[in-house]
C-alpha positions as CSV (number, residue, x, y, z in Angstrom):
1,M,-16.1,209.3,16.2
2,D,-12.6,209.8,17.6
3,L,-13.2,211.6,20.9
4,Q,-9.6,212.8,20.9
5,K,-10.2,214.8,17.8
6,F,-13.4,216.4,19.1
7,D,-13.1,220.2,18.4
8,G,-16.1,221.5,20.4
9,S,-18.3,222.2,17.4
10,L,-22.1,221.8,17.8
11,S,-22.4,219.0,15.2
12,E,-20.0,216.7,17.0
13,P,-21.8,216.8,20.4
14,L,-25.1,216.1,18.7
15,L,-23.6,213.0,17.0
16,F,-22.1,211.9,20.3
17,Q,-25.4,212.4,22.1
18,D,-27.1,210.4,19.4
19,K,-24.7,207.5,20.0
20,I,-25.3,207.7,23.7
21,T,-29.1,207.6,23.1
22,N,-28.7,204.6,20.8
23,I,-26.6,202.8,23.5
24,N,-29.3,203.4,26.1
25,K,-32.0,202.1,23.8
26,N,-30.0,199.0,23.2
27,Q,-29.4,198.5,26.9
28,Q,-33.1,198.9,27.6
29,S,-34.1,196.4,24.9
30,K,-31.6,193.9,26.4
31,T,-33.0,194.3,29.9
32,R,-36.7,194.2,28.9
33,P,-38.5,191.8,31.2
34,T,-39.0,188.3,29.6
35,E,-42.6,187.3,29.1
36,S,-43.8,184.0,30.5
37,Y,-44.2,181.1,28.1
38,H,-47.9,181.1,28.9
39,G,-48.3,184.8,28.2
40,K,-49.9,187.6,30.2
41,A,-53.1,187.6,32.2
42,S,-55.8,189.9,30.8
43,L,-56.2,193.3,32.4
44,L,-59.6,192.3,33.5
45,S,-58.5,189.2,35.3
46,T,-55.7,191.1,37.0
47,G,-57.9,194.0,38.0
48,M,-55.6,196.5,36.3
49,L,-58.4,198.1,34.3
50,F,-59.9,199.2,37.5
51,G,-56.9,200.5,39.4
52,L,-55.9,199.2,42.8
53,N,-59.4,198.7,44.2
54,P,-61.2,196.0,42.2
55,Q,-64.1,195.5,44.7
56,G,-67.2,194.3,42.9
57,I,-65.3,193.4,39.7
58,V,-66.1,189.9,38.7
59,D,-63.2,187.5,37.8
60,S,-60.2,189.5,38.9
61,I,-57.4,188.5,41.3
62,P,-57.7,189.9,44.8
63,H,-54.8,192.4,44.4
64,P,-53.2,193.3,41.1
65,N,-49.8,194.2,42.5
66,K,-49.2,191.0,44.5
67,P,-48.5,187.4,43.4
68,C,-51.7,185.5,43.3
69,L,-51.8,181.7,43.6
70,L,-54.7,179.8,42.2
71,F,-54.7,176.3,43.8
72,S,-56.6,173.5,45.5
73,D,-55.6,173.4,49.2
74,W,-55.6,169.5,49.3
75,C,-53.3,169.1,46.3
76,P,-49.7,168.3,47.2
77,I,-48.4,170.1,44.1
78,G,-50.3,173.2,45.1
79,A,-49.0,172.8,48.7
80,C,-45.4,173.0,47.4
81,A,-46.1,176.5,45.9
82,H,-48.2,177.5,48.9
83,I,-45.5,176.6,51.4
84,A,-42.9,178.5,49.3
85,L,-45.1,181.6,49.4
86,L,-45.8,181.3,53.1
87,E,-42.0,180.9,53.8
88,K,-41.4,184.1,51.9
89,D,-44.2,185.9,53.6
90,W,-43.1,184.8,57.1
91,E,-39.6,185.9,56.3
92,V,-40.8,189.4,55.4
93,R,-43.0,189.6,58.4
94,D,-40.3,188.4,60.8
95,T,-37.7,190.9,59.3
96,T,-40.1,193.8,59.2
97,F,-42.2,193.4,62.3
98,G,-40.1,191.2,64.5
99,D,-41.6,188.1,66.1
100,C,-45.1,187.5,64.7
101,S,-47.8,185.4,66.3
102,V,-49.7,182.7,64.4
103,D,-52.8,185.0,64.1
104,D,-50.7,187.9,62.9
105,K,-52.8,190.5,61.0
106,N,-50.1,192.2,59.0
107,E,-50.8,192.5,55.3
108,S,-49.7,189.4,53.4
109,L,-47.1,189.4,50.7
110,F,-49.4,187.4,48.4
111,T,-53.0,186.4,47.8
112,V,-54.6,183.1,47.0
113,V,-57.7,182.0,45.1
114,H,-59.2,178.6,45.9
115,V,-60.3,176.5,42.8
116,C,-62.6,173.5,43.0
117,Q,-62.1,171.9,39.6
118,A,-64.7,169.2,40.3
119,L,-67.3,172.0,40.1
120,A,-66.1,173.1,36.7
121,N,-69.7,174.0,35.5
122,H,-70.6,175.9,38.6
123,D,-70.6,179.7,39.1
124,D,-67.5,179.6,41.2
125,G,-65.1,182.6,41.3
126,G,-62.0,180.5,41.4
127,M,-63.0,178.3,38.5
128,R,-64.1,181.3,36.4
129,L,-60.8,183.0,37.0
130,L,-58.9,179.9,36.1
131,K,-60.8,179.6,32.8
132,K,-60.1,183.2,32.0
133,I,-56.4,183.0,32.7
134,T,-55.6,179.6,31.2
135,S,-58.0,179.6,28.2
136,P,-57.6,182.3,25.5
137,K,-61.3,182.0,24.8
138,G,-62.5,181.2,28.3
139,G,-63.7,177.8,27.1
140,K,-64.1,174.9,29.4
141,E,-62.3,172.5,27.1
142,A,-59.0,174.5,27.4
143,V,-59.0,175.0,31.2
144,G,-55.6,174.3,32.7
145,N,-54.9,172.6,36.0
146,T,-53.8,174.2,39.2
147,P,-51.6,175.5,40.7
148,V,-51.2,178.7,38.6
149,L,-49.3,181.8,39.8
150,V,-50.1,185.2,38.4
151,H,-47.2,187.6,39.1
152,E,-46.7,191.0,37.5
153,S,-49.4,189.8,35.0
154,N,-47.3,186.9,33.9
155,I,-49.0,183.5,33.9
156,I,-46.8,180.9,35.6
157,I,-48.2,177.4,35.4
158,E,-46.8,174.4,37.1
159,S,-45.8,171.5,34.8
160,C,-46.2,168.1,36.5
161,S,-47.8,165.2,34.6
162,R,-48.8,162.1,36.4
163,G,-46.1,159.5,36.2
164,S,-43.5,161.9,34.8
165,G,-41.4,161.7,38.0
166,L,-41.3,165.5,38.2
167,L,-42.1,166.9,41.6
168,G,-43.7,170.2,40.6
169,L,-40.9,172.7,41.4
170,L,-41.4,175.2,38.7
171,L,-43.5,177.4,40.9
172,P,-41.6,177.1,44.1
173,G,-38.4,177.8,42.2
174,Y,-39.9,180.9,40.5
175,I,-41.3,182.1,43.9
176,D,-37.8,181.8,45.5
177,E,-36.3,183.8,42.6
178,A,-39.0,186.5,42.2
179,V,-40.9,187.0,45.5
180,G,-39.4,188.4,48.6
181,R,-35.6,188.0,49.3
182,K,-34.0,186.3,46.4
183,N,-32.9,182.7,46.8
184,S,-33.6,182.3,50.5
185,L,-34.9,178.8,49.9
186,R,-31.7,177.7,48.2
187,P,-28.2,177.2,49.7
188,D,-26.0,180.2,49.0
189,D,-22.9,178.1,48.2
190,A,-22.3,176.1,45.1
191,V,-21.8,172.8,46.9
192,G,-25.0,173.3,48.9
193,L,-26.9,174.1,45.8
194,Y,-25.5,170.9,44.1
195,N,-26.6,168.9,47.1
196,M,-30.1,170.3,47.0
197,N,-30.6,169.6,43.3
198,L,-29.2,166.1,43.8
199,F,-31.7,165.4,46.5
200,I,-34.5,166.7,44.4
201,Q,-33.5,164.5,41.6
202,R,-33.0,161.4,43.8
203,H,-36.5,161.8,45.3
204,S,-38.2,162.8,42.1
205,N,-40.2,159.5,41.8
206,L,-42.1,160.2,45.0
207,L,-45.1,161.9,43.4
208,Y,-45.6,159.0,41.0
209,L,-45.3,156.2,43.6
210,V,-47.6,157.9,46.1
211,D,-50.2,158.8,43.5
212,E,-50.1,155.4,41.8
213,L,-50.4,153.5,45.2
214,I,-53.5,155.6,46.1
215,C,-55.2,155.0,42.7
216,S,-54.1,151.5,41.7
217,Q,-56.9,148.9,41.7
218,S,-54.5,145.9,41.4
219,S,-53.4,144.4,44.6
220,I,-50.4,142.8,42.9
221,H,-49.3,146.2,41.4
222,R,-49.8,147.8,44.8
223,L,-47.4,145.3,46.4
224,K,-44.7,146.3,43.9
225,L,-45.4,150.0,44.4
226,S,-45.2,149.6,48.2
227,S,-41.8,147.9,47.8
228,D,-40.6,150.7,45.6
229,L,-41.9,153.4,47.9
230,L,-40.3,151.9,50.9
231,S,-37.0,151.7,49.1
232,L,-37.3,155.4,48.2
233,L,-38.1,156.4,51.8
234,K,-35.0,154.5,53.0
235,T,-33.0,156.6,50.5
236,I,-34.5,159.8,51.9
237,D,-33.7,158.6,55.5
238,S,-30.1,157.9,54.4
239,D,-29.8,161.3,52.8
240,L,-31.0,163.0,56.0
241,H,-28.3,161.2,57.9
242,K,-25.5,162.6,55.8
243,F,-25.6,166.1,57.3
244,E,-25.9,167.5,60.7
245,G,-29.1,169.6,61.0
246,P,-32.8,169.0,60.8
247,Y,-33.2,169.4,57.1
248,L,-32.0,167.7,53.9
249,C,-29.3,170.3,53.3
250,G,-28.4,170.7,57.0
251,E,-29.4,173.8,58.9
252,Q,-31.3,175.5,56.0
253,F,-34.8,174.7,54.9
254,T,-34.7,174.5,51.1
255,L,-36.7,173.6,48.0
256,A,-35.6,170.0,48.6
257,D,-37.6,169.8,51.8
258,I,-40.6,171.6,50.2
259,C,-40.8,169.1,47.3
260,V,-40.9,166.1,49.7
261,Y,-43.1,167.1,52.6
262,P,-46.6,167.2,50.9
263,F,-46.1,163.7,49.7
264,L,-45.0,162.5,53.1
265,E,-48.2,164.0,54.5
266,Q,-50.1,161.9,51.9
267,I,-48.3,158.8,53.2
268,V,-48.9,159.5,56.8
269,V,-52.6,160.4,56.4
270,V,-53.9,158.7,53.2
271,L,-51.8,155.6,52.6
272,S,-51.8,154.5,56.2
273,H,-55.6,154.7,56.3
274,Y,-56.5,153.2,52.9
275,R,-53.5,151.1,51.9
276,N,-52.1,150.0,55.3
277,F,-48.8,151.6,54.3
278,F,-46.8,153.1,57.2
279,I,-43.4,154.7,57.5
280,P,-41.3,152.1,59.4
281,P,-40.2,153.2,62.9
282,S,-36.6,152.3,62.0
283,L,-36.5,155.3,59.6
284,T,-35.8,157.6,62.6
285,H,-34.2,160.4,60.6
286,L,-37.2,160.6,58.3
287,I,-39.6,160.6,61.1
288,T,-37.7,163.3,63.0
289,W,-37.5,165.4,59.8
290,Y,-41.3,165.1,59.2
291,D,-42.1,166.2,62.7
292,T,-39.6,169.1,62.5
293,V,-40.9,170.4,59.1
294,S,-44.5,170.0,60.3
295,Q,-43.8,172.5,63.1
296,R,-42.5,175.2,60.7
297,H,-44.9,178.1,60.8
298,A,-45.4,178.1,57.0
299,V,-46.1,174.4,56.9
300,S,-48.5,174.5,59.8
301,L,-50.5,177.2,58.0
302,A,-50.5,175.3,54.8
303,T,-51.7,172.1,56.5
304,A,-54.1,173.6,59.0
305,D,-57.8,172.7,59.3
306,R,-59.9,174.3,56.5
307,S,-60.7,177.9,56.5
308,D,-64.2,179.3,55.9
309,I,-63.2,180.2,52.3
310,S,-62.2,176.6,51.7
311,M,-65.4,175.3,53.2
312,N,-67.4,177.7,50.9
313,T,-65.4,176.7,47.7
314,Y,-64.9,172.9,47.5
315,C,-67.5,170.2,47.3
316,Y,-66.1,168.5,50.4
317,E,-67.7,168.3,53.8
318,Q,-64.9,167.6,56.4
319,K,-63.2,170.5,58.1
320,G,-60.3,168.8,60.0
321,R,-57.2,168.4,57.8
322,K,-56.9,164.6,58.2
323,Q,-60.5,163.8,57.6
324,Y,-60.6,166.3,54.7
325,L,-57.7,164.5,52.9
326,L,-59.4,161.1,53.5
327,E,-62.6,162.4,51.9
328,V,-60.7,163.9,49.0
329,Y,-59.0,160.6,48.1
330,E,-61.9,158.3,48.9
331,S,-63.1,158.2,45.3
332,Q,-59.6,157.8,43.9
333,V,-58.9,154.8,46.2
334,R,-62.1,153.2,44.9
335,G,-61.1,153.9,41.3
336,E,-64.1,156.2,40.9
337,R,-62.5,159.6,40.3
338,Q,-64.5,160.2,37.2
339,L,-67.8,159.3,38.9
340,F,-66.9,161.7,41.7
341,R,-66.3,164.5,39.2
342,E,-69.5,163.8,37.2
343,L,-71.7,163.6,40.3
344,N,-70.4,166.8,41.9
345,D,-70.2,168.7,38.6
346,D,-73.8,167.7,37.8
347,M,-75.4,168.1,41.2
348,G,-72.8,169.2,43.7
349,Q,-72.2,172.5,45.5
350,A,-69.8,174.0,47.9
351,G,-69.7,172.1,51.1
352,V,-71.8,169.2,49.7
353,N,-70.1,166.0,48.4
354,V,-72.8,164.3,46.3
355,Y,-70.5,161.2,45.8
356,R,-70.6,160.5,49.6
357,E,-74.4,160.5,49.4
358,V,-74.3,157.4,47.1
359,I,-71.3,155.7,48.5
360,D,-73.0,152.3,49.1
361,E,-72.5,149.8,46.4
362,E,-76.2,149.3,45.4
363,R,-77.0,153.0,45.0
364,R,-73.8,153.7,43.2
365,Y,-74.4,150.8,40.8
366,K,-77.9,152.1,40.0
367,L,-76.6,155.6,39.5
368,C,-73.9,154.3,37.1
369,E,-76.6,152.4,35.2
370,V,-78.7,155.6,34.9
371,K,-75.8,157.7,33.7
372,T,-74.8,155.0,31.2
373,C,-78.3,154.9,29.8
374,Q,-78.4,158.7,29.6
375,K,-75.1,158.7,27.6
376,L,-76.4,156.0,25.3
377,Q,-79.6,157.9,24.6
378,K,-77.6,161.1,24.0
379,C,-75.5,159.3,21.4
380,I,-78.5,157.8,19.7
381,I,-80.3,161.1,19.6
382,S,-77.3,162.9,18.2
């Protein structure tokens, strides 16, 4: 319609209004929120069927209108997402309420659900919820790994396969984009953003080297891994030396720091104890960085001694952070991860590590014999 020829008749305004309506509809369709690749969480699991107060409702996240992280508090990949959420939470508290103490009671920006995947067959709230969210039919065989974030009913699952070299930054990146102030964990200039992404790429093999060094049963392979890991630590130390400031990108704490710290904690606690691998004192920039990041409020919360909820969820017995991590990785260092899972899934419970009860060689050997016989009998019968 040529607006210059509009004569004021009733038919023309109606046509014009129809066109405006169509334009608005098109704009709305273009701005419609994108659905997650993994789909939406069910209304039951988000508690939306029951309004804002889902007390007494089984298998629903704690608060339907807040991001909810399903994770294991010992897992470095889960720690990356947890630290990102805590950074966002602390930022909101500090901006809204001023200086906040460590035991601050203000309402949190997000919620968490602890998941003990070694107790997959037990009646555990976190495990039930994980099954419901990640498996369309709620079946055990389709249960995904943690961490998983449920935000605005969207299911956001971390993608990080062992040995892939990926550091598990999908969730922290999403959190920085969607939760709290946008992009506060990224530099706000293009060069700074480039530096951050470059550091993430340069350090991306950290997950694989640390995990492989913990789990490898070959002393020759461990020597090679130790050499490669030391070389990577020297690279990180060199990168820290390039900029003035305590963090990889200078004064700002970014995703580049988040994706490195949890694996450095594994080195400091687990590898030093089980594999006699230490960060050399000559890497002064790396050591200073580790101490500085450890003192950040969000990081200190994420790596604190276990909470009562943690003690009542996982099949581990140690409460202190260091001893807890050593207990978690004990079976992996021995190459008995599968035995640990089978023992605790069959007979374990929250706060009781059945694997530790049979840790001596003779009892463990006998137990393996019994379980092997049971499997053989089951095969013969079937």
